[in-house]
N, C-alpha and C positions, 0 to 999 in steps of 0.2 A: 503494500499499500503506500502511496506517495504524503506528503503531510497532510494534505486536504480531507485527503479519505480517511485518515487517523483521529484528524479532528472530526469528522460527520460523527465517527464510530465512538470516540468519545462523550460527543455531545447528547447521543442515543443510551448509552452505558451508566458512564461516569456519572450515577445521579444520586447519590448518599452522603456524600460530603458538600454543603451546601457552597463552600469555599472554593472548591474546584467547580460546582456549576456557575458561581458566580463571574469565576473568572473566564472559564471558556465562553461565557456570552460577552464578555468585556472585549474579548480579540475577536468579534466575528467581522469577517471580512477586512482582517489585518495580517496581512501575508506573512510579514516579518516574525509578528507575534505569533505564529500558528507555525513557523519553520523552527522557531527557535526553541519551541516547545516539543516537537514532535520528529525533529531532523534524525533522532538516535535513540534508540534503547538504552536509558541509564544502566551503566555497565556496573556488572561484581566483579570487582576486581579481587585479586588476591587476599584483600583486607572485606572486604564487603560493598557496599554501595557509600557516596556522598553526593549529595549534589544538592542544586538550589529547592527551595518546597515550594511544590505549586502543581499547576495541571499538566499533564502530558507524558509522552514516554519518555522524556529525555528529565523529567522532575522527579522529584520524590514527593511521593504522596499515597494513600492507604492502596491503592492499586498496584502502583509498584513494590511496596511493602509486601500487599498479601502476595505478590508473583515472587519474589526473591524467596520468600517462607515458604512458599509451594514446595517451590525447587530444592532447598533445604529439607523439608519434611519428607520429600521423596527419597533422598538419599539417607538421610536419619534410619528411613523405614526399611529401607530396603539392609542397612548395615547392621542394626539393631533389633534384638527381641525387646518386648516392653521398653520402647525408648522417653526418654524425657528432655526438657529442656528447660533451661534458666535462662530468664529474660530479664535485663536491667534496663535503664532509661536516665537520661542525665535531665537536665535544664531545659530546654532547646523547645521552640516553638513545637509544638503537635508531638512531643517526645513521648507523651503518655499515650495521645492514642495511636502512635504509630507502636507499642510496645504492646499496647492490648489488641490491636489489630494482629500482630503478630503471635499471640496467646490464641488469639481464634481461629487461624488458619490450621497452628499447631493440633489445637485441640480437635477440629474438623476432620482431621487427618489420624485422629487414634492414638496420638503422643502428648504426654502427659506434660501440661506447661506449668512452671514453677515462676511465680512473677514477686518484685518487692514491693511491698505496699507503697512506697514514696521513691521518690530519685535516690540513686547511689551509685556509688562512683564505680569507674570500670574494673579497678581491680577488686571489686567487691562481688562483680558478676562473676567473674572468674574465678573465685574463692568459691562460689556458689556453686558452679559446675562441678567441682571436685567436692565440694563436700556433698553434697546430696546426691553423687554417683550419676550427672546425667551425661545424656547421649552427646549434647552439644551445649552452645549458649548462644544468645544475642543480646547485644547491647546498642541502646540507640543514641546514638550521640554524631555528633561533626567535631566532638575533641574541638578545638582551638579556633576553629573557623568562623568568619561572621555570620551575624544573627538571620541572615537569609539561608544558611544551608543548615542542613540536616543529615544522619545519616545512620548505618548499620552495618554493626560489625557483625562476624559470625568466628564463633569459640567450639573447637572441638571438645570432644570429652575428658582430655587433658587439660583444660581450661586455659589453652592455648588459642590464637587464634588458628583457622584450618590453613594448614600446612599448603604446600603450593597443588601437592598432588589431588588431597580431596575437595579444595578450592577448583579445581578444574572440573571435577566430578559434579560439584554442585552448579557450577555454571551450564554443564550441559544439562543438566536437568533443568534449571531455569529456561532456559532459552528452549525449552520443550514446552512451556506451560504458557495456554491461551490466557490473557490476563482476564478476561471478563467471563468468561465459559469454563478456564482450565483449573478453577480454586477452589476447593472446599474449604467451607468455614462455619464459624456458630458465633451465637451471640454471647459477647463475655460474660455475661450476666449469668447467661443459664450456664456457662461452663463452670464458673464458682459455686453453682447451686449445686452441679451433679458431680462435682470435684476432677472433673478433666482440668481444670485451672486453679491453683493453690496460691495460695500466698505464701512467700517464704517466709519464718516464721523468725523471731526475734533470736532463737538462739543459734542460729548459723551467724547473724550478725556480731551477738556476742564469742563464738568461737573465734571468727576473722579480729577481732580485736585483738584477743589473747594470742594468736600468732604474729601479730602485727607486735605487740608489746615484749615479748618474745627475740625477736632482733636486737633488743637492748646492749651494748657492753657496759656500759658506765651509767645505767638509768637511775642507779642509785643514789649519783651527785646531782642531778637537776635537780630536785627540789631547793636543794640549797645554796644553790649557784647564785639568785637572785637574778635570771635570765628574764629582759622584757621582750614581750614582742610583741607586732603590729601583726596582722593575718587578715588577708583577703582572700575570700572563695571564686570572686569574679563572677558572681550570681550564679557559681553552678552546684556542685553537689557536696564539696569538701566542706562545707559547714560543721554539719554535725560530727562526720568522722573523725575531721583533724582536730577538732575542738575536743572531743572525747578524748581522742589519745592523748594529748599535750597535757590535758587535765588528770590523767592517770598516773603521767609519770611525774606530775609535781609542779607543772608550770603554769601559774594560777594568773599570772601578768599579762593577759593575752586580751590587746586591744584589736578589736576589727573593724574593718573601714565598713561603715554604716549602709553606705549608698550600695555596696557591692557584695552584702551578707545574704540577703534570701534571694532563691531561685528566680531567675528573669531571664527567658531564653530571647526578650530584646537586648541583654546588655548594655542597657542606653548610658552610661557612662566608660565603656571602653568598648566603641564597636569592632576591635579584633582581639577578641579577650585570652589572648598568648603572653604567658606569663616570661616569654622572650622576647617581647618586643615593651620598649621602655614606656611607651604611652598606655599601655594595660595596666599599669603600675603606678601611673603620675596620682592618683586619690590616695594608693597607700601613701608612696614617698611625699605626698603634702601634709600627711595624717604624721608621719615620723619627723616631719619640724616641731610638734608641739608635744607628742609624745615622748619622742625622743631614746625608740627601743634599742636593744642590742641587735635587732633583728627583724626584716621584714621577710614575710612569709605569704607567696601568693600560687595557688593551685588553680588551673586550668577548668573548665568546665564541666568535664570528666573525672576530673580530680586523678589524673595519673600523670602528670608533669607537675611541677614545682619551679617556679625561679625565687630567688634572694637578691635582699641588699642589705649591706651593712653600713657602718657610721665610719669615715674616716676621722683623721684628728682633729679636723675644721667641722667637723660636726652632720657635712653632705654625706650623703648615702650614694653608695659606690655597688652597682649592679655587677654579680657575678655570672659568668656565662657555664650554659650547662657543662660543658667539659673541666671547667674550674670546680664547680660543686661535685662533679663527678670523680674528678683527680682526688679532691682531698679527703671524699668519702670513703673512695678505695684505702687510700693511706691510713687513715684514721683506723677503719676497719682492719687491714692488715696489722698495723703497728701495736693496737690495743689487744685485738685478739692475742697476738703471739706474745705479747708480754703476760694475758691474763691464763696463757696456757689452754686456750679456747679455739686454738685453729685447729681443724680437722686436718688430716693426714692428707698427703696430695690436693691442696685446696684450690680449685677451681674458680675463676673470675672470668666473664664474657664481655666483650665491646663488638659494637660494629665497626665496621672498615672507616667508617667515617669520622669516627671517634676520636679522642686526642690520641697520640703515639708517647706521650708521657707516661700513660698506663702500661708500656711496654718495660720501662727501667723501674716503676715502682714492683711488678709483679717479678724484676730478675732481682730486687733488693731482700721480697719476703721469700722467694721461692715460692711464687703461684704459677699454676700452669694459666696462661691467659690466652681463651679462643676468641679467636675474631671472625664474626656473621656478616653477612650482608645486614642491609639497611632496613630495620623494621625490628619493634621488639618479638614479635614471634618468634625470630631465630633464634633470640638469647633463649627464649621459654623452651624451645626446640632443645636447647643445648641441655638445659635442667632436666627435659624429659629423657634425653640419652643417658645421662646419669641415673635420675630415677629406675632407667630399665635394668640397670646395671646393680641397683639397690645400693647406690651410691649419692644421692641427691644431697647429701650432708657435705658432702665435698665442694657444693655450690656455695658460695661467700658473698660475690656482688657481682652485678650486670649494670650497664649503663650505656646509653645512649647519647652523643651530643644534645640532642633538642630536649634536655631538663626531664629525660625518662631514668626514674634510678629502680633498683628492685635488689633486697637482702631477704634472703629467707627463698625457701622454695615453695611454701604453701600457696601463691598465686605463680600463677605463666604470664603475666602482664607487667609493664611499669605500674608503679606506685606511687602515687602522691601523698599516700598518708605515711604509709613508715619510712618515707624519704622525708617528710616533714618531722618525724620524731625524731630520727638519727642526724639530722641538720640540727637540730636544735641541742640535742645532747651532744654534739660534737662542740658547737658554739658551746654550752655549759660546761665541756670539761676543760676546752681552753680558758674559757673563764676565769677557773679555778686556777689554772696555772700561769693566771699574768697573760695571757697570749688571746689578742682580737683575731676576729676571723680574718683580717687586713694581714696581719702578721703571719699567721700562720700559713695566709697563700703564698706570702713573700717568702716564707722558709722552704715551702714545697718548691717555688723555682730556683732558691738559691741551692738545694739540695738535686733537683734532677735537670735544672734547665729552665728558659724561659720560652713557653710554648704558645703561641698565640693561635687562636681557630676562630673561623666567621663564617656565618652562611649567609648568602644572597640568592633570593628568587625574583625569578622573571617570570608576570602573571602573562597568559597566552589566554584569553575569554572568549566565547563565543564558537561559531563552526568552523572557523580557520584556525584555531589556535592548538586543536590537537595534530594538524596536517604542520602546522610551522614549528612546534615541537620536535617532532618527527625528522623534517628537513634540519633542524638543526644537529641534531643527534648523527645523523646522517653525514652532514658534512665535516663534522668534526673527527669523522671514524676515515673518510677518504682524505683529509688534508691536516694531517697528523702538525698541529704546531712544532716550532724549531726551540723556539722560545717562548717564556711569556714571562713580562716583567724583567726580561733582559736576565733572566734565569734560563738554563738551558734545561729543554724534559730529556732526560734521561732515560726514563722509561715510560711505556705506555702500555696501559690494559684496560682491555675491553672485556667486560664481564657477560656479553653476550656471545661473544666467540669463545670463550674462556682460556683467552689467551693473554700472557704478556711478553710485551715485544720491549727488547734495549736497544734504545734508539743508537746507542753508539755502535753497537755491534752487529747487530741485526738478529741477533740469537732470539728465539722464541721459547717459554716456556708455559707450561700449561699452568692455569688457576684452577685450584680444588672446590671453591665455592661454586653453588648452585648457578645456572644460566640469569642472567638480570641486565637490565638495562643502564647500566654504570659504566663511567669512562673515568680513569685515572691517570693523571699527569704526575708524574714526580719528576722533581727538579732539582737542582743543585742546590747543597745548603741545607739537605733535609726540607724543604717547602715541598709543595704539594695542592693541588687543582682536582677535585672529585666531584662530577657533575651527573648529574641523573633527573630523570622526569618525575614527579611524584608520582606517587600509585592513588593518591587520594584528590587531587585539585589539579587544576589546568595549570600549573605552571612547572618551571625547571628550576632544579636548588645547584646553584655551586658550592662547595665547602672550599675553605683555602685554610691551610695551614703555613707556617713560616715558625721559626726557631732563630732567637736572637739573644744576646749578651743582655739585652733590656726590654722592656715592655714596649716603650717608647718604637724602640729600634723594630720588632718585632710588629708594629701595629704600622709603621712607614712602609716596612716591604711588602704586607697584606695589602694596602693600598695603591701600592702600583701593580702587583700581580693583578689585584682586583680591577680596575682600569684597562689593565692588555687584555687582561681575559673578554672583557665588555665587547671590546670593538672586535675581538675574534667572533665573537658570536654576533655581532651584529647587533645589540642591543642597546 
């Protein structure tokens, strides 16, 4: 069908949601608006769905949610006896509706659906899958995207986002579903009454909290440290769980940013509710001027990422990058567990290929096996699963990615801002009792291992032509490998779609062992590098820069030179 035929089909059949009905009426006769909504099917990628909320096959709505869930249900019924699926949702627009819609389809397919009574973070969905021994999980969230987006992450029975193999199976199932005539579903309230849909009990939440607290190392020091915290959940799911955990470990002096305290999918005070972006923390930083805390914490809407800021000697607040916090936590966990004698035999840590290489030096210092995986926390979760299969999950001590995602412990299989918030506060409390500020602790880290500077840049490609533009850029980079970037020679070129690493000096080609992925790596002289990949969930290309120098200023200056040079190569 062409776009107009699909539009007419929707006008006839998409009558259950008044917002959809009104939107379809409003674009009648507007060919451009119709094309934008129907030019493609919203793709179920390796992580699930993510898109703009609204009418049409290219938008996220109850009908695209139903189709995806029917495909997931077909997969679950084919692979499990007496299957069940856990469902959670965040504060985004229509998240509750989409979560209930998913439950209706699951129950309609004879699958037991468990759903939280209120919004809960992504890691608590991962935990529920494992705790309730479910066959799969669904998290309704668009993470840190602007308010017009929502999404849908699918999880396997291990509590990890679906792996590549099972994602492909589910995608094929979804593609076979007729959106209006091929979906089985029941009424949500009827499902609650007959038991096919069940609310997740408070005991599961309490068990999650126990597992989080068990990851503490010096928890006993926290209550007497005098640590003062300003916290913002950015109108998302972190408010209750993060504050509960901080209270339980003894941090009583917590001031919450009032404008961002309660769930609000419109995110009125931070259009981009992403703790990686300074603008999202502006209200928190302003509150810090009067409260003068030791630490500012900010979790994203589904509370799987956390960002921080700390005061300098002049009382100004300095933001730390995800790489810096992750490296500091990794060093803290290794050093203190080693000192206490609680480090497991043959410990394992995991990072993604775009995450700071300072971890390699830390791992060597403490005799930790450091595993590298592709970008995406599910690959970190996958490594925990491999250890678990050998009954060695206790070897896992820490995993993180540069985009503010951290996990200690194997109780969940996704990044967890709740445990990360706890460990960050514990680390800050511990250093405070030693007379060391967080800024000094960071300086000590760089003095010991060298100054590593990392940054990320995103290039947006919206609309129908966006995906083609992204593909053209990646194709051009493969066919025209630059000799240098920012004055530094390209010494190695790695292409994860072909699993090949090429020494540009000798021409020697070696095989990459990680799974195939649309990722390109340019290794430069002086330890610098550029990594580029299309986002798997958003219409953007991401570039990751690494520079190493004697001082932070020198490292930043070199990064700026490399960035400007690379943008010219990209033509953006």
